[in-house]
py3Dmol code that shows the C-alpha trace and the ligand (Angstrom):
import py3Dmol

protein = """\
ATOM      1  CA  UNK A   1       0.596   6.446 -33.429  1.00  0.00           C
ATOM      2  CA  UNK A   2       2.482   3.560 -31.826  1.00  0.00           C
ATOM      3  CA  UNK A   3       4.462   4.494 -28.745  1.00  0.00           C
ATOM      4  CA  UNK A   4       8.157   3.746 -29.223  1.00  0.00           C
ATOM      5  CA  UNK A   5       9.494   1.353 -26.600  1.00  0.00           C
ATOM      6  CA  UNK A   6      11.837   3.118 -24.182  1.00  0.00           C
ATOM      7  CA  UNK A   7      14.428   1.744 -21.776  1.00  0.00           C
ATOM      8  CA  UNK A   8      16.215   3.995 -19.318  1.00  0.00           C
ATOM      9  CA  UNK A   9      19.221   3.007 -17.223  1.00  0.00           C
ATOM     10  CA  UNK A  10      19.517   4.883 -13.952  1.00  0.00           C
ATOM     11  CA  UNK A  11      23.018   4.198 -12.627  1.00  0.00           C
ATOM     12  CA  UNK A  12      22.284   6.208  -9.447  1.00  0.00           C
ATOM     13  CA  UNK A  13      25.432   7.008  -7.410  1.00  0.00           C
ATOM     14  CA  UNK A  14      27.413   4.106  -8.869  1.00  0.00           C
ATOM     15  CA  UNK A  15      30.377   3.854 -11.200  1.00  0.00           C
ATOM     16  CA  UNK A  16      34.032   4.500 -11.776  1.00  0.00           C
ATOM     17  CA  UNK A  17      35.857   5.677 -14.894  1.00  0.00           C
ATOM     18  CA  UNK A  18      36.597   2.021 -15.612  1.00  0.00           C
ATOM     19  CA  UNK A  19      33.110   0.633 -15.001  1.00  0.00           C
ATOM     20  CA  UNK A  20      31.409   3.365 -17.051  1.00  0.00           C
ATOM     21  CA  UNK A  21      33.707   2.495 -19.970  1.00  0.00           C
ATOM     22  CA  UNK A  22      32.797  -1.161 -19.545  1.00  0.00           C
ATOM     23  CA  UNK A  23      29.051  -0.495 -19.509  1.00  0.00           C
ATOM     24  CA  UNK A  24      29.154   1.848 -22.520  1.00  0.00           C
ATOM     25  CA  UNK A  25      31.439  -0.541 -24.460  1.00  0.00           C
ATOM     26  CA  UNK A  26      29.046  -3.391 -23.775  1.00  0.00           C
ATOM     27  CA  UNK A  27      26.227  -1.337 -25.276  1.00  0.00           C
ATOM     28  CA  UNK A  28      28.439  -0.294 -28.212  1.00  0.00           C
ATOM     29  CA  UNK A  29      29.302  -3.919 -28.965  1.00  0.00           C
ATOM     30  CA  UNK A  30      25.743  -5.213 -28.611  1.00  0.00           C
ATOM     31  CA  UNK A  31      23.214  -5.624 -31.374  1.00  0.00           C
ATOM     32  CA  UNK A  32      20.468  -3.425 -29.955  1.00  0.00           C
ATOM     33  CA  UNK A  33      16.910  -3.502 -31.259  1.00  0.00           C
ATOM     34  CA  UNK A  34      16.812  -0.348 -33.427  1.00  0.00           C
ATOM     35  CA  UNK A  35      13.157   0.264 -32.490  1.00  0.00           C
ATOM     36  CA  UNK A  36      13.965   0.822 -28.827  1.00  0.00           C
ATOM     37  CA  UNK A  37      14.961   4.239 -27.533  1.00  0.00           C
ATOM     38  CA  UNK A  38      17.601   3.919 -24.817  1.00  0.00           C
ATOM     39  CA  UNK A  39      18.756   6.529 -22.310  1.00  0.00           C
ATOM     40  CA  UNK A  40      21.559   5.894 -19.852  1.00  0.00           C
ATOM     41  CA  UNK A  41      21.908   8.171 -16.847  1.00  0.00           C
ATOM     42  CA  UNK A  42      25.316   7.916 -15.172  1.00  0.00           C
ATOM     43  CA  UNK A  43      26.299  10.170 -12.262  1.00  0.00           C
ATOM     44  CA  UNK A  44      26.975  13.782 -13.317  1.00  0.00           C
ATOM     45  CA  UNK A  45      30.735  13.245 -13.031  1.00  0.00           C
ATOM     46  CA  UNK A  46      30.664  10.593 -15.761  1.00  0.00           C
ATOM     47  CA  UNK A  47      28.186  12.204 -18.164  1.00  0.00           C
ATOM     48  CA  UNK A  48      30.810  13.626 -20.478  1.00  0.00           C
ATOM     49  CA  UNK A  49      32.731  10.360 -20.549  1.00  0.00           C
ATOM     50  CA  UNK A  50      29.588   8.371 -21.400  1.00  0.00           C
ATOM     51  CA  UNK A  51      28.643  10.840 -24.146  1.00  0.00           C
ATOM     52  CA  UNK A  52      32.131  10.641 -25.677  1.00  0.00           C
ATOM     53  CA  UNK A  53      32.323   6.847 -25.513  1.00  0.00           C
ATOM     54  CA  UNK A  54      28.779   6.078 -26.702  1.00  0.00           C
ATOM     55  CA  UNK A  55      28.686   4.974 -30.339  1.00  0.00           C
ATOM     56  CA  UNK A  56      25.089   3.758 -30.558  1.00  0.00           C
ATOM     57  CA  UNK A  57      22.722   6.100 -32.395  1.00  0.00           C
ATOM     58  CA  UNK A  58      19.713   4.777 -30.446  1.00  0.00           C
ATOM     59  CA  UNK A  59      21.360   5.463 -27.078  1.00  0.00           C
ATOM     60  CA  UNK A  60      21.432   8.916 -25.535  1.00  0.00           C
ATOM     61  CA  UNK A  61      22.708  10.152 -22.225  1.00  0.00           C
ATOM     62  CA  UNK A  62      20.693  11.729 -19.443  1.00  0.00           C
ATOM     63  CA  UNK A  63      21.415  13.437 -16.145  1.00  0.00           C
ATOM     64  CA  UNK A  64      19.901  12.229 -12.872  1.00  0.00           C
ATOM     65  CA  UNK A  65      18.930  15.739 -11.768  1.00  0.00           C
ATOM     66  CA  UNK A  66      19.137  19.378 -12.837  1.00  0.00           C
ATOM     67  CA  UNK A  67      19.076  22.626 -10.918  1.00  0.00           C
ATOM     68  CA  UNK A  68      16.428  25.095 -12.036  1.00  0.00           C
ATOM     69  CA  UNK A  69      18.961  27.681 -13.232  1.00  0.00           C
ATOM     70  CA  UNK A  70      21.227  27.842 -16.271  1.00  0.00           C
ATOM     71  CA  UNK A  71      24.424  28.779 -14.345  1.00  0.00           C
ATOM     72  CA  UNK A  72      25.552  31.050 -11.514  1.00  0.00           C
ATOM     73  CA  UNK A  73      26.215  31.186  -7.788  1.00  0.00           C
ATOM     74  CA  UNK A  74      24.644  27.848  -6.816  1.00  0.00           C
ATOM     75  CA  UNK A  75      27.399  25.934  -5.057  1.00  0.00           C
ATOM     76  CA  UNK A  76      27.362  22.224  -5.694  1.00  0.00           C
ATOM     77  CA  UNK A  77      24.632  22.258  -8.340  1.00  0.00           C
ATOM     78  CA  UNK A  78      24.753  21.580 -12.082  1.00  0.00           C
ATOM     79  CA  UNK A  79      22.846  23.855 -14.430  1.00  0.00           C
ATOM     80  CA  UNK A  80      21.230  23.625 -17.829  1.00  0.00           C
ATOM     81  CA  UNK A  81      24.061  25.420 -19.681  1.00  0.00           C
ATOM     82  CA  UNK A  82      26.613  22.796 -18.639  1.00  0.00           C
ATOM     83  CA  UNK A  83      24.419  19.879 -19.589  1.00  0.00           C
ATOM     84  CA  UNK A  84      23.722  21.434 -22.989  1.00  0.00           C
ATOM     85  CA  UNK A  85      27.414  22.137 -23.514  1.00  0.00           C
ATOM     86  CA  UNK A  86      28.398  18.490 -23.105  1.00  0.00           C
ATOM     87  CA  UNK A  87      25.434  17.067 -25.052  1.00  0.00           C
ATOM     88  CA  UNK A  88      23.055  15.798 -22.366  1.00  0.00           C
ATOM     89  CA  UNK A  89      19.595  15.198 -23.880  1.00  0.00           C
ATOM     90  CA  UNK A  90      17.528  13.857 -21.007  1.00  0.00           C
ATOM     91  CA  UNK A  91      16.985  14.533 -17.316  1.00  0.00           C
ATOM     92  CA  UNK A  92      15.453  12.220 -14.701  1.00  0.00           C
ATOM     93  CA  UNK A  93      13.248  14.157 -12.284  1.00  0.00           C
ATOM     94  CA  UNK A  94      11.076  13.238  -9.319  1.00  0.00           C
ATOM     95  CA  UNK A  95      12.878   9.996  -8.523  1.00  0.00           C
ATOM     96  CA  UNK A  96      11.646   8.615  -5.205  1.00  0.00           C
ATOM     97  CA  UNK A  97      15.157   8.733  -3.743  1.00  0.00           C
ATOM     98  CA  UNK A  98      15.242  12.477  -4.371  1.00  0.00           C
ATOM     99  CA  UNK A  99      11.692  12.955  -3.120  1.00  0.00           C
ATOM    100  CA  UNK A 100      12.382  11.060   0.118  1.00  0.00           C
ATOM    101  CA  UNK A 101      16.113  11.497   0.868  1.00  0.00           C
ATOM    102  CA  UNK A 102      16.640  14.952  -0.658  1.00  0.00           C
ATOM    103  CA  UNK A 103      13.166  16.180   0.388  1.00  0.00           C
ATOM    104  CA  UNK A 104      12.198  17.409  -3.068  1.00  0.00           C
ATOM    105  CA  UNK A 105       8.547  18.414  -2.998  1.00  0.00           C
ATOM    106  CA  UNK A 106       6.073  17.762  -5.802  1.00  0.00           C
ATOM    107  CA  UNK A 107       6.124  21.511  -6.506  1.00  0.00           C
ATOM    108  CA  UNK A 108       9.927  21.576  -6.826  1.00  0.00           C
ATOM    109  CA  UNK A 109       9.782  18.576  -9.146  1.00  0.00           C
ATOM    110  CA  UNK A 110       7.170  20.391 -11.234  1.00  0.00           C
ATOM    111  CA  UNK A 111       9.252  23.566 -11.358  1.00  0.00           C
ATOM    112  CA  UNK A 112      12.359  21.639 -12.442  1.00  0.00           C
ATOM    113  CA  UNK A 113      10.368  19.707 -15.031  1.00  0.00           C
ATOM    114  CA  UNK A 114       9.039  22.900 -16.620  1.00  0.00           C
ATOM    115  CA  UNK A 115      12.501  24.460 -16.496  1.00  0.00           C
ATOM    116  CA  UNK A 116      14.145  21.431 -18.107  1.00  0.00           C
ATOM    117  CA  UNK A 117      11.594  21.274 -20.925  1.00  0.00           C
ATOM    118  CA  UNK A 118      11.891  25.027 -21.546  1.00  0.00           C
ATOM    119  CA  UNK A 119      15.665  24.557 -21.747  1.00  0.00           C
ATOM    120  CA  UNK A 120      15.232  21.914 -24.451  1.00  0.00           C
ATOM    121  CA  UNK A 121      15.679  18.704 -22.452  1.00  0.00           C
ATOM    122  CA  UNK A 122      13.415  15.681 -22.436  1.00  0.00           C
ATOM    123  CA  UNK A 123      12.376  14.491 -18.992  1.00  0.00           C
ATOM    124  CA  UNK A 124      11.856  11.077 -17.406  1.00  0.00           C
ATOM    125  CA  UNK A 125       9.342  12.065 -14.750  1.00  0.00           C
ATOM    126  CA  UNK A 126       9.127   9.540 -11.920  1.00  0.00           C
ATOM    127  CA  UNK A 127       6.195   8.861  -9.638  1.00  0.00           C
ATOM    128  CA  UNK A 128       5.156   6.043  -7.352  1.00  0.00           C
ATOM    129  CA  UNK A 129       3.623   5.021  -4.065  1.00  0.00           C
ATOM    130  CA  UNK A 130       5.002   3.621  -0.809  1.00  0.00           C
ATOM    131  CA  UNK A 131       4.067   0.143   0.366  1.00  0.00           C
ATOM    132  CA  UNK A 132       1.521   1.464   2.891  1.00  0.00           C
ATOM    133  CA  UNK A 133      -0.163   3.502   0.167  1.00  0.00           C
ATOM    134  CA  UNK A 134      -0.655   0.426  -1.989  1.00  0.00           C
ATOM    135  CA  UNK A 135      -1.878  -1.638   0.928  1.00  0.00           C
ATOM    136  CA  UNK A 136      -4.445   0.984   1.843  1.00  0.00           C
ATOM    137  CA  UNK A 137      -5.609   1.390  -1.754  1.00  0.00           C
ATOM    138  CA  UNK A 138      -4.158   4.901  -2.095  1.00  0.00           C
ATOM    139  CA  UNK A 139      -1.758   4.266  -5.007  1.00  0.00           C
ATOM    140  CA  UNK A 140      -3.566   6.484  -7.482  1.00  0.00           C
ATOM    141  CA  UNK A 141      -4.160   9.272  -4.925  1.00  0.00           C
ATOM    142  CA  UNK A 142      -0.414   9.444  -4.269  1.00  0.00           C
ATOM    143  CA  UNK A 143       0.540   9.297  -7.938  1.00  0.00           C
ATOM    144  CA  UNK A 144      -2.086  11.923  -8.804  1.00  0.00           C
ATOM    145  CA  UNK A 145      -0.737  14.242  -6.094  1.00  0.00           C
ATOM    146  CA  UNK A 146       2.761  13.858  -7.597  1.00  0.00           C
ATOM    147  CA  UNK A 147       1.586  14.476 -11.165  1.00  0.00           C
ATOM    148  CA  UNK A 148      -0.890  17.312 -10.560  1.00  0.00           C
ATOM    149  CA  UNK A 149       1.684  20.087  -9.919  1.00  0.00           C
ATOM    150  CA  UNK A 150       3.494  19.037 -13.119  1.00  0.00           C
ATOM    151  CA  UNK A 151       0.258  19.069 -15.091  1.00  0.00           C
ATOM    152  CA  UNK A 152      -0.493  22.561 -13.836  1.00  0.00           C
ATOM    153  CA  UNK A 153       2.835  24.035 -15.056  1.00  0.00           C
ATOM    154  CA  UNK A 154       3.198  22.261 -18.428  1.00  0.00           C
ATOM    155  CA  UNK A 155       1.552  23.330 -21.684  1.00  0.00           C
ATOM    156  CA  UNK A 156      -0.090  20.553 -23.656  1.00  0.00           C
ATOM    157  CA  UNK A 157       2.715  20.712 -26.244  1.00  0.00           C
ATOM    158  CA  UNK A 158       5.359  20.243 -23.507  1.00  0.00           C
ATOM    159  CA  UNK A 159       4.135  16.679 -22.980  1.00  0.00           C
ATOM    160  CA  UNK A 160       5.905  15.475 -26.130  1.00  0.00           C
ATOM    161  CA  UNK A 161       9.114  15.966 -24.069  1.00  0.00           C
ATOM    162  CA  UNK A 162       7.940  13.896 -21.110  1.00  0.00           C
ATOM    163  CA  UNK A 163       8.140  10.186 -20.395  1.00  0.00           C
ATOM    164  CA  UNK A 164       6.448   9.074 -17.170  1.00  0.00           C
ATOM    165  CA  UNK A 165       8.174   6.413 -15.066  1.00  0.00           C
ATOM    166  CA  UNK A 166       5.847   4.676 -12.644  1.00  0.00           C
ATOM    167  CA  UNK A 167       8.045   3.224  -9.918  1.00  0.00           C
ATOM    168  CA  UNK A 168       6.378   1.750  -6.842  1.00  0.00           C
ATOM    169  CA  UNK A 169       8.808   2.694  -4.058  1.00  0.00           C
ATOM    170  CA  UNK A 170       8.513  -0.732  -2.404  1.00  0.00           C
ATOM    171  CA  UNK A 171       9.787  -2.341  -5.617  1.00  0.00           C
ATOM    172  CA  UNK A 172      12.876  -0.141  -6.062  1.00  0.00           C
ATOM    173  CA  UNK A 173      16.099  -1.987  -5.315  1.00  0.00           C
ATOM    174  CA  UNK A 174      14.250  -4.608  -3.291  1.00  0.00           C
ATOM    175  CA  UNK A 175      13.984  -7.451  -5.781  1.00  0.00           C
ATOM    176  CA  UNK A 176      10.191  -7.174  -5.454  1.00  0.00           C
ATOM    177  CA  UNK A 177       8.542  -6.354  -8.773  1.00  0.00           C
ATOM    178  CA  UNK A 178       4.908  -5.402  -9.156  1.00  0.00           C
ATOM    179  CA  UNK A 179       3.121  -8.232 -10.928  1.00  0.00           C
ATOM    180  CA  UNK A 180       2.526  -7.490 -14.617  1.00  0.00           C
ATOM    181  CA  UNK A 181      -1.199  -7.311 -13.811  1.00  0.00           C
ATOM    182  CA  UNK A 182      -0.775  -4.812 -10.940  1.00  0.00           C
ATOM    183  CA  UNK A 183       1.668  -2.704 -12.931  1.00  0.00           C
ATOM    184  CA  UNK A 184      -0.635  -2.680 -15.971  1.00  0.00           C
ATOM    185  CA  UNK A 185      -3.592  -1.673 -13.830  1.00  0.00           C
ATOM    186  CA  UNK A 186      -1.731   1.346 -12.431  1.00  0.00           C
ATOM    187  CA  UNK A 187      -0.319   2.301 -15.838  1.00  0.00           C
ATOM    188  CA  UNK A 188      -3.854   2.238 -17.251  1.00  0.00           C
ATOM    189  CA  UNK A 189      -5.088   4.428 -14.378  1.00  0.00           C
ATOM    190  CA  UNK A 190      -2.240   6.892 -14.947  1.00  0.00           C
ATOM    191  CA  UNK A 191      -3.126   7.050 -18.651  1.00  0.00           C
ATOM    192  CA  UNK A 192      -6.792   7.681 -17.797  1.00  0.00           C
ATOM    193  CA  UNK A 193      -5.753  10.379 -15.342  1.00  0.00           C
ATOM    194  CA  UNK A 194      -3.602  12.085 -18.016  1.00  0.00           C
ATOM    195  CA  UNK A 195      -6.493  11.818 -20.458  1.00  0.00           C
ATOM    196  CA  UNK A 196      -8.823  13.573 -18.041  1.00  0.00           C
ATOM    197  CA  UNK A 197      -6.374  16.157 -16.691  1.00  0.00           C
ATOM    198  CA  UNK A 198      -4.316  16.933 -19.822  1.00  0.00           C
ATOM    199  CA  UNK A 199      -5.936  15.537 -22.979  1.00  0.00           C
ATOM    200  CA  UNK A 200      -6.850  12.214 -24.620  1.00  0.00           C
ATOM    201  CA  UNK A 201      -4.199  12.921 -27.287  1.00  0.00           C
ATOM    202  CA  UNK A 202      -1.392  13.304 -24.727  1.00  0.00           C
ATOM    203  CA  UNK A 203      -2.615  10.209 -22.863  1.00  0.00           C
ATOM    204  CA  UNK A 204      -2.480   8.191 -26.073  1.00  0.00           C
ATOM    205  CA  UNK A 205       1.018   9.414 -26.936  1.00  0.00           C
ATOM    206  CA  UNK A 206       2.830   9.651 -23.606  1.00  0.00           C
ATOM    207  CA  UNK A 207       5.058   6.709 -22.777  1.00  0.00           C
ATOM    208  CA  UNK A 208       4.642   5.223 -19.319  1.00  0.00           C
ATOM    209  CA  UNK A 209       7.616   3.182 -18.122  1.00  0.00           C
ATOM    210  CA  UNK A 210       7.611   0.698 -15.298  1.00  0.00           C
ATOM    211  CA  UNK A 211      10.479   0.780 -12.814  1.00  0.00           C
ATOM    212  CA  UNK A 212      11.320  -1.222  -9.711  1.00  0.00           C
ATOM    213  CA  UNK A 213      13.645  -4.252  -9.755  1.00  0.00           C
ATOM    214  CA  UNK A 214      13.210  -4.799 -13.500  1.00  0.00           C
ATOM    215  CA  UNK A 215      15.461  -7.647 -14.624  1.00  0.00           C
ATOM    216  CA  UNK A 216      16.013  -9.807 -17.683  1.00  0.00           C
ATOM    217  CA  UNK A 217      13.706 -12.300 -15.936  1.00  0.00           C
ATOM    218  CA  UNK A 218      10.786  -9.971 -15.219  1.00  0.00           C
ATOM    219  CA  UNK A 219      11.000  -7.773 -18.335  1.00  0.00           C
ATOM    220  CA  UNK A 220       9.444 -10.193 -20.881  1.00  0.00           C
ATOM    221  CA  UNK A 221       6.058 -10.498 -19.188  1.00  0.00           C
ATOM    222  CA  UNK A 222       5.901  -6.843 -18.123  1.00  0.00           C
ATOM    223  CA  UNK A 223       6.662  -5.961 -21.738  1.00  0.00           C
ATOM    224  CA  UNK A 224       3.517  -7.693 -23.032  1.00  0.00           C
ATOM    225  CA  UNK A 225       1.206  -5.363 -21.072  1.00  0.00           C
ATOM    226  CA  UNK A 226      -0.512  -2.825 -23.352  1.00  0.00           C
ATOM    227  CA  UNK A 227       0.125   0.238 -21.185  1.00  0.00           C
ATOM    228  CA  UNK A 228       3.743  -0.542 -20.280  1.00  0.00           C
ATOM    229  CA  UNK A 229       5.850   1.317 -22.844  1.00  0.00           C
ATOM    230  CA  UNK A 230       9.256   0.542 -21.438  1.00  0.00           C
ATOM    231  CA  UNK A 231      11.314   0.400 -18.277  1.00  0.00           C
ATOM    232  CA  UNK A 232      13.409   2.523 -15.988  1.00  0.00           C
ATOM    233  CA  UNK A 233      16.095   0.162 -14.762  1.00  0.00           C
ATOM    234  CA  UNK A 234      18.343   0.760 -11.761  1.00  0.00           C
ATOM    235  CA  UNK A 235      20.568  -2.070 -10.534  1.00  0.00           C
ATOM    236  CA  UNK A 236      20.285  -4.203 -13.669  1.00  0.00           C
ATOM    237  CA  UNK A 237      21.347  -1.298 -15.917  1.00  0.00           C
ATOM    238  CA  UNK A 238      24.889  -1.728 -14.566  1.00  0.00           C
ATOM    239  CA  UNK A 239      24.982  -5.400 -15.577  1.00  0.00           C
ATOM    240  CA  UNK A 240      25.212  -7.313 -18.877  1.00  0.00           C
ATOM    241  CA  UNK A 241      21.490  -8.185 -18.594  1.00  0.00           C
ATOM    242  CA  UNK A 242      20.658  -4.556 -19.464  1.00  0.00           C
ATOM    243  CA  UNK A 243      21.161  -5.524 -23.125  1.00  0.00           C
ATOM    244  CA  UNK A 244      18.606  -8.342 -22.729  1.00  0.00           C
ATOM    245  CA  UNK A 245      16.148  -5.910 -21.148  1.00  0.00           C
ATOM    246  CA  UNK A 246      16.586  -3.487 -24.071  1.00  0.00           C
ATOM    247  CA  UNK A 247      16.073  -6.315 -26.567  1.00  0.00           C
ATOM    248  CA  UNK A 248      13.106  -7.809 -24.723  1.00  0.00           C
TER     249      UNK A 248
END
"""
ligand_1 = """\
9
LIG
P 15.976 -0.764 -9.407
O 15.839 0.837 -9.490
O 15.800 -1.281 -10.828
O 17.343 -1.012 -8.869
O 14.886 -1.241 -8.524
C 14.906 1.442 -10.339
C 14.957 2.935 -10.174
O 15.084 3.408 -9.039
O 14.852 3.682 -11.160
"""
view = py3Dmol.view(width=600, height=400)
view.addModel(protein, "pdb")
view.setStyle({"model": 0}, {"cartoon": {"style": "trace"}})
view.addModel(ligand_1, "xyz")
view.setStyle({"model": 1}, {"stick": {}})
view.zoomTo()
view.show()
């Protein structure tokens, strides 16, 4: 089974009512490759607006986080019931900014991932190493430690709701992109790890995205790598070049 190419747009904490309308209109007006699955993830405040304004059948809308409860006395959080009510389909979990700045542990990420899948969402599960980890040859140890708690809570069938985003932390928002060769090597190792720890079937089917300063310039060569099944795009997802990345 061929893995469908996937492009996610992580807007992070950026946007206004006006700019979200502009971004969604640009996607609505574009001729998007129908074989590419696209998910845009605006800030929670703009989810409903993006869902209402989106007219593209291949584009869905995702949240950048979820709390591991449906609703209740959890001040400041957003729960599964609300996301379902407004039509959110996807959730990004384990992003390095949440792991480092918000101190989310691998276990919390795993718990939220299981919760989100049980609640009927699909998950973009992020992982990735720091610069020092790569330099000391520990990339796969770090990624494995991030993925293991998730593997231990998910059933094999849950994996059809997961897309992995490999995002080397040193490449996020820095303009530094992993070379296609380095990215491919890590993607291949992640797939082998999933094969060993989950199953060869899941490894064959799960999509592994690359993220970290993806641009219209870097996307074409990254796209040709056999184990790169798409991108998670931050900064460039706010710009017109996002369409070029989708159509790569
Ligand atoms: P970037 O962000 O494309 O701006 O590097 C990617 C991400 O954090 O998902």
